[in-house]
MARPA-794541 format. One record per residue: z, x, y of N, C-alpha, C in turn; residue in one letter. Coordinates in steps of 0.2 Angstrom, whole numbers, plus 2048, in hexadecimal, padded with zeros to 3 digits. Atoms other than C-alpha are relative to their C-alpha. Layout:
<nodes>
ZXYZXYZXYa ...
</nodes>
This chain:
<nodes>
8038067FF55174CEE28027FB7FBm 7FE80680555773CEDA7FB7FE7FCr 80480280554F739ECA8027FB7FBt 7FE80580554F72BEBE7FB7FF7F9a 805802805548727EAC8017F87FEi 800807802544714EA87FE8017F9l 8027FF807544713E958038067FDg 7FD7F9802550722E938028007F9a 7FD80080655771CE827FB8007FBs 80580080654671CE797FE8077FFg 8017F980353E72AE707FC804806l 8037FD7FA53372FE7F804802805v 7FB7FE7FB54072DE8B8058057FFg 7FB7FB80254C738E827FD806800r 8057FA80053E745E81800802807t 8007FF7F953C743E94807804803m 7F97FE7FD54F746E978018077FEl 7FF7F980354F756E8C7FC805803g 8057FC7FB54075DE96803801807l 7FE7FF7F854875AEA7806804800l 7FA7FB800558764EA17FD806803e 8027F97FE54E774EA47FC800806r 8048017F954576EEB5805802805q 7FC7FF7FB54D778EC28017FD807t 8008057FA54876DED08047FA800w 7FB80680055375FEC9807802801l 7F97FE7FE564763ED18057FB7FFn 7FB80580256D753ECC7FF7FD7FAe 801803806570748EBE7FB7FB800l 8048067FF56273CEBB8037FA7FEp 7FD80680156572AEBB7FB7FD7FAl 804803807561722EA98017F9801l 8018077FF55B710EAA7FD7FE7F9l 802802806558705E9B8007F8801s 7FE8078005586F2E968077FF7FEs 7F88028025686E9E948028017F9k 7FE7FE8075676EBE828018087FEr 7FE7F88015676FEE82805802805s 7FB7FE7FC5736FFE918068027FDa 7FA7FE803582709E8D7FF8067FBg 8027FA805579716E82801807804t 7FE7FA7FC580727E867FB8067FEi 8067FB803573736E86803807804l 7FE7FA7FE577749E897FC804805p 8047FC7FB571753E99805806802f 7FD7FA7FE576764E9D8078017FFr 7F9800802587763E948047FA802g 7FC8067FE58B752E9B7FD7FA7FDq 80280680358A740E957FE7FB805d 8028057FB580734E9F7FF7F97FCi 801807804581721E9B7FA7FC802v 8068037FE571717E9B8027F9803c 7FE8057FC572709EA87FB7FB800q 8058057FF5696F8EA97FD800806d 8037FF7F955C6F9EB58007F9804v 7FF8057FD55E6E7EB9806800805d 7F97FF7FC5706EBEC07FF806805q 8007FA7FC56B6FCEC87FA801805v 8068007FB5596FDECF7FF807801g 8027FA7FF55270CED7802803807f 7FE7FE7F955A70EEE8802808800n 7FF7F87FF55A721EED7FC8047FAg 8047FC80554E726EDE7FA802803v 8067FD7FD540731EE37FB8017FBr 805800806538734ED28037FD7FBi 7FF804806538728EC47FB8017FAa 80480080653272BEB38017FA7FCl 80080680552D71BEA97FE8017F9f 80280080752C71AE978037FA7FCs 7FD806801530707E947FB7FA7FEa 8058068015206FEE907FC7FD806g 8048027FA5126F6E9A8037FA803g 7FD8057FD51B6E6E9E806801804s 7FA7FE7FD52B6EEEA37FD804807t 8037FC7FA5206FBEAE7FD7FB806s 8038067FC5176EBEB68057FD805k 7FA8037FC5286E4EBB803805805r 7FC7FC7FD5316F3EC17FD806804w 8027FB7FD525700EC77FE7FE808a 8008027FA5216F6ED7807800803p 7F98017FD5346F4EDA802808802v 7FE7F97FF537707ED87FB803806a 8057FD7FA52770BEE48027FE807v 7FE8037F952E6FFEF1806804802d 7F97FD7FE53F708EF07FF808802a 8027F97FE536719EF47FF8057FBg 8017FB806534720EE27F98017FFa 8067FF803525728EDB8017FF7F9w 800801807523721ECA7FA8047FCv 8057FD80551B72BEBC8007FB7FAv 7FF80580651771DEAF7FC8027FAd 8027FE806514720E9D7FC7FB7FCn 80380680350D70FE997F9800801s 8078017FF4FB709E997FF7FB806s 8008057FB5006FDEA77FC801807a 8037FE7F94F8706EB67FB8057FFw 8067FA8014EC713EAE7FA7FE803r 8078017FD4DC70BEB37FF7FC807m 8008027F94E2704EC47FD806805d 8047FB7FC4D570CED0805803805a 7FB7FD7FC4E4710EDC8058047FEe 7FB7FC8034EF718ED07FD8077FCv 8037FA8034EB72BECB8028007F9p 7FF7FE8064EA72FEB98008077FEl 7FE7F97FE4F1740EB78018047FAv 8007FA8054EF74FEAA801806805v 7FF7FA7FA4F775DEB67FB8057FFp 8047F98014ED76BEAF7F87FE802e 8068027FE4DD760EB38007FE807v 8018047FA4E0756EC28077FF804n 7FA8007FC4F175BECA7FF800808n 8018017F94E875AEDB8027FA803r 7FE8077FF4EC748EDA8077FE801l 7F88017FF4FF74AEDB802802806v 7FE7FD7F950774BEEC8068047FFp 7FA7FC7FF515757EF08057FB803v 7FB8037FC52574DEF5804805803l 7FD7FA7FC52C758F038077FD803d 7F98027FE53C74DF068037FB7FCs 7FC805805549742EFE7FE7F9801q 8028087FF542732F067FA800802v 8087FF7FD53172CF0A7FD7FA7FBg 80480680352471FF038008027F8d 8007FF80752371DEF07F98007FEg 80780180351471DEE58008007F8g 80180180650D71CED47FB8057FDl 8047FC804505728EC78017FE7F9i 800802807500724EB67FF8067FBa 8007FB80550372EEA67FA7FF7FBn 8058028044F372DE9B8027FF7F9p 7FE8018074F3728E888008077FDn 7FE7FA8034FA735E7D7F98047FDc 8057FD8034E9738E747FB802806s 8057FE7FA4DF738E84802807803t 7FE7FA7FD4EA746E8B7FD8067FCi 8027FA8034E7752E7D7F98017FFq 8078008004D474EE7D7FD802807i 8027FF7F94D3750E90800807802a 7FF7F97FE4D9762E917FA8047FEl 8067FD8024CB769E867FA7FE803p 8068037FC4BE75EE8D7FF803807c 8007FE7FA4C3763E9E7FE808801a 8027F98004C1776E997F88007FEa 8077FF8014B0772E927FB7FE805l 8048027FA4AA768EA1800806806a 8007FA7FC4AF778EAC7FC8047FEq 8057FB8024A5783EA17F97FE800l 807802802495779E9D7FE7F9802a 8018077FF497767EA38007FC7FAg 7FF80580549A758E987FB7FB800l 80580680148D74BE918037FB7FCr 7FD806805496742E828068047FEe 7FA7FE8034A7743E7A8017FB7FBv 7FF8048054A973CE698078027FCh 7F97FD8034BB73CE618027FB7FAv 7FC8038054C4737E51808802801t 7F97FE7FF4D7736E548047FF7F9t 7FC8008054E4739E47808800803m 7FA8017FC4F4732E4F8077FF7FCq 7FA7FF803506735E4A8047F8801a 7FC8077FF513726E47805801805v 7FB8007FA51E72DE557FC7FD806s 8058037FB510726E608027F9801g 7FE807800518715E5C807800801s 7F88007FF52A71AE5F8048017FBg 7FB80080653971AE547FD7FB7FBr 80280580453270AE4C7FB8037FBq 8057FE805523713E458028067FBg 7FC7FB80452D722E3F8047FC7FAq 7FB803805539716E367FB7FD7FBd 80480480552A70CE2E7FD8057FCe 8027FB80452371CE278058037FCl 7FB7FE805533722E208027FB7FBr 7FE805804537712E187FB7FF7FBd 80680280552670FE108008077FCq 8007FA803526722E0B8058007FAt 7FA80180553771FE027FF7FB7FAa 80280580553070FDFA7FC8037FBd 8067FC805521719DF28038047FCl 7FD7FA80452C727DEC8057FC7FAa 7FC80380553771ADE37FC7FB7FBf 804804804528711DDB7FE7F8803g 8008067FD529702DE77F97FF805e 8068017FC51A6FADF18047FE807q 7FE8017F951E6FBE047FE7F9802p 8018067FD51F6EAE0D7FB801806g 8047FF7FB5116EFE197FD7FA802a 8038057FD50A6E2E258037F9801g 7FB8068015196D6E228027FF808q 7FD8027FA5216CDE31805806802p 7FC7FA7FE52A6DBE3B7FD8077FFg 8047FA80151F6E9E357FC802806a 8037FE7FA5186F4E437F88017FEl 8067FF8015086F9E3A7FD7FA7FCy 8038058034FB6EDE337FE8017F9p 8017FE8074F96F6E238058067FEr 7FB7FB802504702E197FE807804r 8017F97FD506713E238018067FBi 7FE7FB80550E71DE157F98027FBa 8067FE805500727E0B7FA7FD802a 8048047FE4F471EE157FC802807n 8037FF7FA4E771FE247FE7F9803v 8038067FE4E5710E2F7FD801807v 8047FF7FB4D770FE3B8007FA806p 7FE8067FB4DF702E47806802804e 7FB8007FC4E9705E568007FC807i 8018057FB4EC6F7E627FC7FA7FFg 8048068024E36E6E637F9802800p 8077FF8014D16E5E5E7FC7FC805l 8048037FA4C46E1E6C7FA7FD7FEg 8078048024B46D6E6B7FB8067FFg 8057FB8024AA6E7E6B8018047FAd 7FF7FC8064B26EDE5B804806801g 7FB7FA7FE4BD6FAE638077FD800f 7F98027FF4D06FAE62801803806f 7FE7FF7F94DA6FCE72801808801e 7FE7F97FF4DF70EE6F7F9804801e 8077FC8004CC713E6D7FD7FE807e 8038017FA4C870AE7D804804806r 7FB7FD7FB4D7713E867FC807800k 8027F97FF4CF724E827F9801803v 8078017FC4BE71EE88801800807h 7FF8017F94C4718E98804806804d 7FC7FB7FD4D1725E9B7FD806802e 8047F97FF4C7734E987FB800806l 8058017FB4BA72EEA4804801806r 7FC8007F94C772CEB2803807801k 7FC7F87FF4D173DEAF7FA805802i 8057FC7FE4C1746EAF7FB7FF805l 8048027FB4B973DEBD7F98007FFd 8078008034AA73AEB37FF7F97FDh 8018068024A6728EB27FA7FE7FCq 80680180449572AEAA8018037F8d 7FE7FD80649D734E9C7FF7FB7F9l 80180480649772EE8A8068017FCa 7F97FF8044A872CE808007FA7FAv 7FF8048054AB725E6F8068027FCt 7F97FE8044BC724E658007FB7FBc 7FC8048064C271FE548078027FFt 7F87FD8014D571FE548037FE7FAa 7FE8018064DE720E44808802800t 7F97FF8014F171FE408018047F9r 7FE7FC8064F772CE338078017FFv 7F87FF80250772FE29802807802p 7FD7FB7FD50C73DE348067FF805v 7FA8027FC51D73EE3C7FF801807w 8017FE7FA518746E4C7FA805802n 8067FC7FE50974EE557F97FD7FEg 8068038024F8746E577FA806800h 8067FD8014E874EE527FA7FD802a 8068047FF4D674BE567FA8057FFa 8077FC8004C4752E527FC7FD805v 8048027FA4B9752E617F88037FFv 8077FE7FF4A6754E627FD7FE806r 8028007F94A1758E747F8802801a 8077FE7FF48F759E7A800802808v 8007FD7F948D765E897FA7FF804l 8078007FB481765E987FB8067FFe 8047FA80247A776E928038047FAk 7FE7FB80647B782E83805805802p 7FB7FA7FF48978FE828018037FAv 7FE7FC80548E79CE778087FF7FDe 7FA80280349D79AE6B806803803r 7FB7FC7FE4A67A8E728037FD807d 7FE8027FA4A67A0E838047FA7FFd 7FC8078014AC78FE7C8088027FFl 7F97FE8014BB798E75804803806i 7FD7FD7FA4BE7A2E848027FA806r 7FF8057FB4BD792E8F8077FC7FEa 7FB8038034CA78AE83807804801f 7FB7FA7FF4D679AE83802800807t 7FE7FF7F94D679BE968027FA804e 7FF8057FC4D8789E9B8087FF7FFy 7F98028004EA784EA08037FB7FCp 7FD8048044F477BE937FD8007F9g 8038008074E977FE848028077FDl 8007F98054EB78CE757FC7FF7FBa 8057FF8064DD792E6B8018067FDc 7FE7F98054E079FE5D7FA804801l 8057FB8004D57AFE5E7FA7FD7FBp 8058018054C47ACE567FE7F8800g 8018088004C5798E587FF7FC7F9g 8008038064C4795E468067FE7FCg 7FA8028014D6794E438027F9803e 7FD8067FD4E1784E468077FF7FFy 7F88028014F277DE477FF7F87FEr 8008068034F776DE3F8067FC804t 7FA8047FD50475FE468078037FEp 7FA7FE802512765E3C802807803a 7FF7F97FE510777E43801800808e 7FF7FF7F950F772E568047FB802i 7FB8057FE51C764E56806804804s 7FA7FD7FD528769E647FD805805g 8037FC7FB51B773E6E7FC7FD806d 8028047FB51576EE7F7F8802801t 8077FF7FF503776E7D7FC7FC7FCl 8058038044F376EE777FD8057FCt 8037FA8054EC778E687F97FE7FEh 8088018024D977AE657FE8047FBi 8027FC8054D2780E557FA7FE7FCg 8068028034C377FE497FA7FF805r 8057FF7FB4B7783E587F98027FDv 8067FE8024A5782E537FA7FC804r 8058037FD49477DE587FC7FC7FBq 805804804488770E507FB8047FEe 8067FC80147A779E477FA7FE803p 8078017FD46B77BE518027FD807g 7FF8027FA474774E61806804803r 7FB7FC7FC47D781E6C8037FC806p 7FE8047FB480772E788057FC7FDd 7FB80380448C76AE6B8068047FDv 7FA7FD80349E76FE678047FC7FDv 7FB8048044A9769E5A807803800l 7FA7FC8004BC76CE5A8067FC7FEf 7FB8048034CC767E53806801806w 7FB7FF7FB4DB764E608067FC7FDv 7FA8048034ED760E5C806801806v 7FB8007FB4FC75DE688067FC7FEa 7FA80580250E756E678007FB805d 8018057FC50B745E6D8067FD804n 7FA8007FC51D743E73802804806l 7FF7FB7FA51C752E7E7FA800804l 8068017FC50B755E857FD7F9800k 803807800505744E808057FA804g 7FB8057FC51473CE8A805803804a 7FA7FE7FB524743E907FF807804a 8017F97FC51E755E947FB7FF805w 8058027FB50E74EE9E8047FD806n 7FC8037FC51B743EA7804804804a 7FC7FB7FC527751EAB7FB804804v 8047FC7FD51975CEB07FD7FD807q 8038037FA51274FEBD8077FF805i 7FA8017FC52574CEC3801807804a 7FF7F97FE52675FEC67FB801806s 8047FF7FB51775FED08027FC806y 7FE8047FB51E751EDB805803803l 7FA7FB7FD52D75CEDD7FD807803a 8037FB7FE52176AEE28018067FDg 7FF7FA804524776ED47FC7FF7F9v 80380280751C779EC38057FF7FBk 7FC801805524772EB48018067FCa 7FE7F980552D77FEA88037FE7FAr 
</nodes>
């Protein structure tokens, strides 16, 4: 099945390519597409070198599955073109997530929305990959909804700089080096990615500020979680922060259930839900540094609010480049191909 990656030379695109290497359903070299500026970049795949090509020059003819990780404006331009050419686009940007006609998919939660492509040709379509933080929150929330129903979800995220791509990692590295040598980092200057210093700091701002006082990332969690869980009345709040962590997003979650439950049942629900890992006893935890490179979402610090057996508090951490982006997209692509990703 002919597969393409748009944005192949970027941090997430390269991660997608590495994950596709081990997918047995992919029996031919993927087409790697990029902007004119990145065309010519050479990337390895199964012992061979593949050259990234300018999407303006190549297009999507013959492509059946296309993984997009090139930003919202690029997706708005090229996704309709790819769909018209017969490709199913799995888009990692925010461009299509809240479109009522486009499924927003976390495979462990709602893979029923992903069709199986039974031929090399046919109509195209579009599936949206959720926001990185939303994905790792949706998994345990789906487990809780299945166990006891959900009334409210309140989240504080701690998001790694890899969520901003290579520029975010470069900024953290350079600012950390400046501090180590006694210099003041030039945070917030023209060309800087973050509005405040990220090294040895925490910044509660991700995306533009809305008139309601919420930043864009916080609104994404609110809107996308409701759509993924198919629960438009769910009360959701989020405070999103950027932290000086290289890779791996974390979050603390307070969830109000429809009915009281025992703590052992909570731990069992997390342990048995696909895609989740919860250590025995539920009190232990994993950190971003420990789970980087892992495709699972890890749950820890499971406890209940005193006097409220209907309220659960927990810690969740996941690799935002993998489950938060590339792995979730490759899982969707594998369902399109009719197999489970591995």
